[in-house]
C-alpha positions as CSV (number, residue, x, y, z in Angstrom):
1,M,-73.0,79.9,20.7
2,N,-70.8,81.7,18.2
3,L,-67.5,79.8,17.7
4,L,-65.8,83.0,16.5
5,H,-66.7,84.8,19.7
6,M,-65.4,81.8,21.6
7,K,-62.1,82.1,19.7
8,Y,-62.0,85.8,20.6
9,A,-62.4,85.0,24.3
10,V,-59.6,82.5,24.2
11,E,-57.3,85.0,22.7
12,V,-58.2,87.7,25.2
13,A,-57.6,85.2,28.0
14,E,-54.1,84.4,26.5
15,T,-53.1,88.1,26.2
16,N,-55.0,89.5,29.1
17,S,-55.7,92.5,26.8
18,I,-58.4,93.6,24.4
19,N,-55.8,95.7,22.5
20,K,-53.3,92.9,22.1
21,A,-56.0,90.3,21.2
22,A,-57.4,92.7,18.6
23,E,-53.9,93.0,17.0
24,V,-53.5,89.2,16.9
25,L,-57.0,88.6,15.5
26,Y,-57.0,91.5,13.0
27,V,-60.2,92.8,14.4
28,G,-61.2,96.2,15.7
29,Q,-61.0,96.8,19.5
30,S,-64.6,97.9,19.8
31,A,-65.9,95.0,17.7
32,L,-63.9,92.6,19.9
33,S,-65.1,94.2,23.1
34,R,-68.7,94.0,21.9
35,A,-68.3,90.3,20.9
36,I,-67.0,89.4,24.4
37,K,-69.9,91.3,26.0
38,E,-72.4,89.4,23.8
39,L,-70.8,86.1,24.7
40,E,-71.0,86.9,28.4
41,T,-74.6,88.0,28.1
42,G,-75.6,84.8,26.2
43,L,-73.9,82.6,28.8
44,G,-75.2,84.7,31.7
45,I,-71.7,84.9,33.4
46,A,-68.8,87.3,33.6
47,I,-65.9,85.7,31.8
48,F,-63.4,88.5,32.6
49,E,-62.7,90.9,35.4
50,R,-61.8,94.2,33.8
51,S,-59.2,96.5,35.4
52,A,-56.6,99.1,34.5
53,K,-54.1,96.2,34.5
54,G,-56.0,94.2,31.9
55,M,-58.6,91.5,31.4
56,F,-58.4,88.6,33.8
57,L,-60.5,85.4,34.0
58,T,-63.2,85.0,36.7
59,P,-63.7,81.5,38.2
60,D,-66.6,80.9,35.7
61,G,-64.3,82.3,33.0
62,E,-61.6,79.8,33.8
63,I,-64.1,76.9,33.4
64,F,-65.5,78.4,30.2
65,I,-62.1,78.9,28.6
66,R,-61.0,75.4,29.4
67,Y,-64.0,74.0,27.6
68,A,-63.7,76.5,24.8
69,K,-60.1,75.4,24.1
70,T,-61.2,71.8,23.9
71,I,-64.1,72.6,21.5
72,L,-61.9,74.8,19.3
73,K,-59.3,72.1,19.1
74,Q,-61.9,69.5,18.1
75,V,-63.2,71.8,15.4
76,D,-59.6,72.3,14.1
77,D,-59.1,68.5,14.1
78,V,-62.2,67.9,12.1
79,E,-61.3,70.6,9.5
80,K,-57.8,69.2,9.3
81,M,-59.0,65.6,8.9
82,F,-61.2,66.4,5.9
83,R,-58.9,69.0,4.4
84,E,-56.0,66.6,4.3
85,G,-58.1,63.6,3.2
86,A,-57.6,61.7,6.4
87,S,-61.2,60.6,6.2
88,G,-60.0,58.0,3.7
89,K,-57.9,56.3,6.3
90,K,-58.9,52.8,7.3
91,R,-59.9,52.7,11.0
92,F,-60.0,49.9,13.5
93,S,-61.0,50.3,17.1
94,I,-61.8,47.8,19.8
95,S,-62.1,47.6,23.6
96,V,-61.1,44.3,25.2
97,P,-60.5,42.5,28.5
98,R,-56.8,42.0,29.5
99,A,-56.3,38.6,27.9
100,S,-53.2,37.1,26.3
101,Y,-55.0,35.2,23.6
102,I,-56.7,38.5,22.5
103,S,-53.4,40.5,22.6
104,D,-51.8,37.7,20.7
105,A,-54.4,38.0,17.9
106,F,-54.0,41.8,17.9
107,A,-50.2,41.5,17.5
108,K,-50.6,39.3,14.5
109,F,-53.4,41.6,13.2
110,S,-51.0,44.6,13.3
111,R,-48.7,42.8,10.9
112,L,-51.4,42.9,8.3
113,I,-51.3,46.7,8.0
114,D,-48.8,47.2,5.2
115,Q,-46.8,50.3,4.5
116,K,-49.1,51.4,1.7
117,T,-52.2,51.4,3.9
118,D,-53.2,54.6,5.8
119,A,-54.8,53.3,9.0
120,Q,-55.6,54.4,12.5
121,I,-55.7,51.5,15.0
122,F,-57.2,51.8,18.6
123,Y,-56.8,49.0,21.1
124,K,-58.0,49.6,24.6
125,E,-57.8,47.1,27.5
126,T,-60.6,47.8,30.0
127,N,-63.6,46.2,31.8
128,S,-66.8,45.1,30.2
129,M,-68.9,48.2,31.1
130,R,-66.3,50.6,29.7
131,A,-66.1,48.5,26.5
132,I,-69.9,48.9,26.1
133,K,-69.6,52.7,26.9
134,N,-66.8,53.1,24.3
135,I,-69.1,51.8,21.6
136,L,-72.1,53.8,22.7
137,S,-70.4,57.2,23.2
138,E,-66.7,57.1,22.2
139,D,-67.0,55.9,18.6
140,Y,-65.3,52.5,19.1
141,K,-66.6,50.0,16.6
142,L,-66.0,46.7,18.4
143,G,-65.8,45.5,21.9
144,I,-65.3,42.2,23.8
145,V,-67.0,41.9,27.1
146,R,-66.0,39.3,29.7
147,Y,-68.3,38.1,32.4
148,A,-69.0,35.0,34.6
149,E,-71.7,32.8,33.1
150,N,-74.1,33.5,36.0
151,F,-74.4,37.1,34.7
152,D,-75.3,35.8,31.2
153,R,-79.0,36.8,31.3
154,Y,-78.1,40.2,32.8
155,Y,-75.6,41.1,30.1
156,K,-77.7,39.8,27.2
157,S,-80.6,41.9,28.5
158,L,-78.3,44.9,28.7
159,L,-76.9,44.4,25.3
160,D,-80.3,44.1,23.8
161,E,-81.4,47.2,25.6
162,K,-78.4,49.1,24.1
163,A,-79.1,47.8,20.6
164,L,-75.9,45.9,20.4
165,D,-75.3,42.7,18.5
166,Y,-73.3,40.1,20.4
167,E,-71.5,36.8,19.4
168,L,-69.8,34.3,21.8
169,I,-66.1,34.1,21.2
170,A,-65.0,31.8,23.9
171,E,-66.0,30.0,27.1
172,F,-63.3,29.0,29.6
173,R,-62.3,28.6,33.2
174,Y,-59.5,30.7,34.7
175,V,-56.2,29.1,35.4
176,L,-53.6,30.0,38.0
177,L,-50.5,31.8,36.8
178,V,-47.5,31.5,39.1
179,N,-43.7,31.8,39.1
180,A,-42.0,28.6,38.0
181,S,-40.0,28.6,41.3
182,S,-43.1,29.1,43.4
183,P,-44.1,26.1,45.7
184,L,-47.5,26.3,44.0
185,A,-45.9,25.3,40.7
186,G,-44.9,21.9,42.2
187,L,-48.3,21.0,43.4
188,E,-50.2,18.3,41.4
189,K,-53.6,19.7,42.5
190,I,-54.1,23.2,43.8
191,T,-57.0,24.1,46.0
192,Y,-58.3,27.5,47.3
193,D,-56.8,26.6,50.7
194,D,-53.3,26.3,49.1
195,L,-53.6,29.9,48.0
196,K,-54.3,31.5,51.4
197,D,-50.6,32.3,52.2
198,Y,-49.9,33.9,48.8
199,M,-50.5,37.3,47.4
200,E,-53.0,37.7,44.6
201,I,-52.5,40.0,41.7
202,A,-55.9,41.2,40.3
203,H,-57.1,43.8,37.8
204,A,-58.3,46.8,39.6
205,D,-61.5,47.5,37.7
206,P,-63.8,44.4,37.7
207,Y,-67.2,45.9,37.3
208,V,-70.8,44.6,37.2
209,P,-73.6,47.2,37.3
210,S,-75.8,47.3,40.4
211,L,-73.3,45.4,42.5
212,P,-71.1,47.0,45.1
213,F,-67.3,46.5,44.6
214,E,-66.9,44.0,47.5
215,E,-69.7,41.9,46.0
216,V,-68.0,42.1,42.5
217,K,-64.7,40.9,44.0
218,K,-66.5,38.0,45.5
219,E,-68.1,37.1,42.2
220,E,-65.3,37.9,39.8
221,L,-62.1,37.0,41.8
222,P,-62.5,33.4,42.9
223,G,-60.5,32.1,45.9
224,S,-59.3,35.6,46.8
225,T,-56.8,35.9,49.7
226,G,-56.4,38.5,52.3
227,R,-53.5,40.1,50.4
228,Q,-54.0,41.6,47.0
229,I,-52.2,43.8,44.5
230,F,-54.5,45.5,42.1
231,V,-53.0,46.5,38.7
232,F,-54.5,48.2,35.7
233,E,-52.4,46.8,32.8
234,R,-51.0,43.5,31.8
235,G,-47.3,44.4,31.6
236,S,-46.8,45.0,35.4
237,Q,-48.7,41.8,36.3
238,F,-46.1,39.7,34.4
239,E,-43.2,41.6,36.0
240,L,-44.7,41.0,39.5
241,L,-45.2,37.3,38.9
242,N,-41.7,37.0,37.5
243,Q,-40.0,38.8,40.4
244,N,-42.1,37.6,43.3
245,P,-42.6,33.9,43.7
246,E,-45.1,34.6,46.5
247,T,-47.7,35.9,44.0
248,F,-50.3,34.3,41.8
249,M,-53.0,35.5,39.4
250,W,-56.2,34.2,37.9
251,V,-56.1,34.5,34.1
252,S,-57.5,33.1,30.9
253,P,-54.8,30.8,29.5
254,V,-51.6,32.4,28.2
255,P,-49.4,31.4,25.3
256,S,-46.2,29.4,26.0
257,S,-44.1,32.3,24.7
258,I,-45.1,34.5,27.6
259,L,-44.6,31.7,30.1
260,E,-41.1,31.2,28.9
261,R,-40.3,34.9,28.7
262,Y,-41.3,35.5,32.3
263,N,-40.4,32.2,33.8
264,L,-44.1,31.3,34.6
265,V,-46.3,28.3,34.7
266,Q,-50.0,28.0,34.6
267,R,-51.9,25.5,36.8
268,I,-55.5,24.3,37.1
269,C,-57.2,24.8,40.5
270,K,-59.6,22.0,41.1
271,D,-61.9,24.2,43.3
272,N,-62.5,26.7,40.5
273,K,-65.6,25.7,38.6
274,R,-66.7,29.2,37.4
275,V,-67.1,29.5,33.7
276,Y,-66.4,32.8,31.9
277,K,-67.5,34.1,28.6
278,D,-65.9,36.5,26.1
279,V,-68.5,38.0,23.8
280,L,-67.8,40.2,20.8
281,I,-70.1,43.2,20.5
282,H,-70.9,46.0,18.1
283,R,-73.8,48.2,17.1
284,K,-76.7,46.5,15.4
285,D,-76.5,48.9,12.5
286,Y,-72.7,48.5,12.0
287,A,-71.4,46.3,9.2
288,L,-68.0,44.8,10.0
289,S,-65.2,46.2,7.8
290,E,-62.5,44.1,6.2
291,L,-60.1,45.0,9.0
292,D,-62.7,43.9,11.5
293,K,-63.2,40.5,9.8
294,Q,-59.5,39.9,9.6
295,F,-59.1,40.6,13.3
296,V,-62.0,38.3,14.3
297,E,-60.5,35.5,12.2
298,L,-57.2,35.8,14.0
299,L,-59.0,36.1,17.3
300,V,-60.8,32.8,16.8
301,R,-57.5,31.2,15.7
302,S,-55.6,32.4,18.7
303,K,-58.4,31.2,21.0
304,R,-58.1,27.7,19.6
305,E,-54.4,27.7,19.9
306,I,-54.0,29.2,23.3
307,L,-57.1,28.3,25.3
308,G,-56.9,24.7,24.1
309,Q,-58.3,22.3,26.6
310,N,-59.6,25.1,28.7
311,I,-62.4,25.9,26.2
312,I,-65.6,24.6,27.7
């Protein structure tokens, strides 16, 4: 497909006119009309409906132009990147579970990027399968996958199949996070039964391949109650816990600074025996950059400081 012809089609779609598009593009009207015809013939569709009032997109044409604009923008971005020397920028990218010890490490890591360093940093909180996909198809360099230990064999087999290296970062049990004024905060030992009258806050996208969502909830959300609020990011979960003493959440341990900021406490549930693993992943052919190594060092340090006795 000719990118120049694609650009011509986008301009005709913007102006609804061969004449006006030809003026903008500095090309002859006949040459432009011929290029559009060749593009349509090559695609096997009619991009435009032609009338005395002008050139208007067909349904197929609307789809084509939408994709064409995306493609042309990507081409422009690539040209701009190399023309302006942006390829020399340092780049760090990672997909992670929503975990306070990881975000703590990332916040400290961000302070290492000094004013003289050109850098692009990408930090995405998501589920394990999306973290894997981001490395395989979205050009993320690192990922951290979290799963219950009973899925260990499955995930290792999957990572081997996808040619991904993996390294265990942490093993831990979830703790309960509750409002400091919640009756749960005053209990010496919390059981699953103690939670039945409270509302659980949970992340909305736990995902394990080949399992239906209801089965995943049973596996990934221990001691779930009948009432649940599903959230997608960490900020709203802390606000909910702070403002509603009737809520609780299963989390990997959080730093004291967050507990104090949101008036929260974390408690151990004696019924919860499930062990979780956080595993660092990257392509087998990828060599960690200096930025990657600095982040991993801070990550291990934050794990030791924050997970503490909850490390298995």
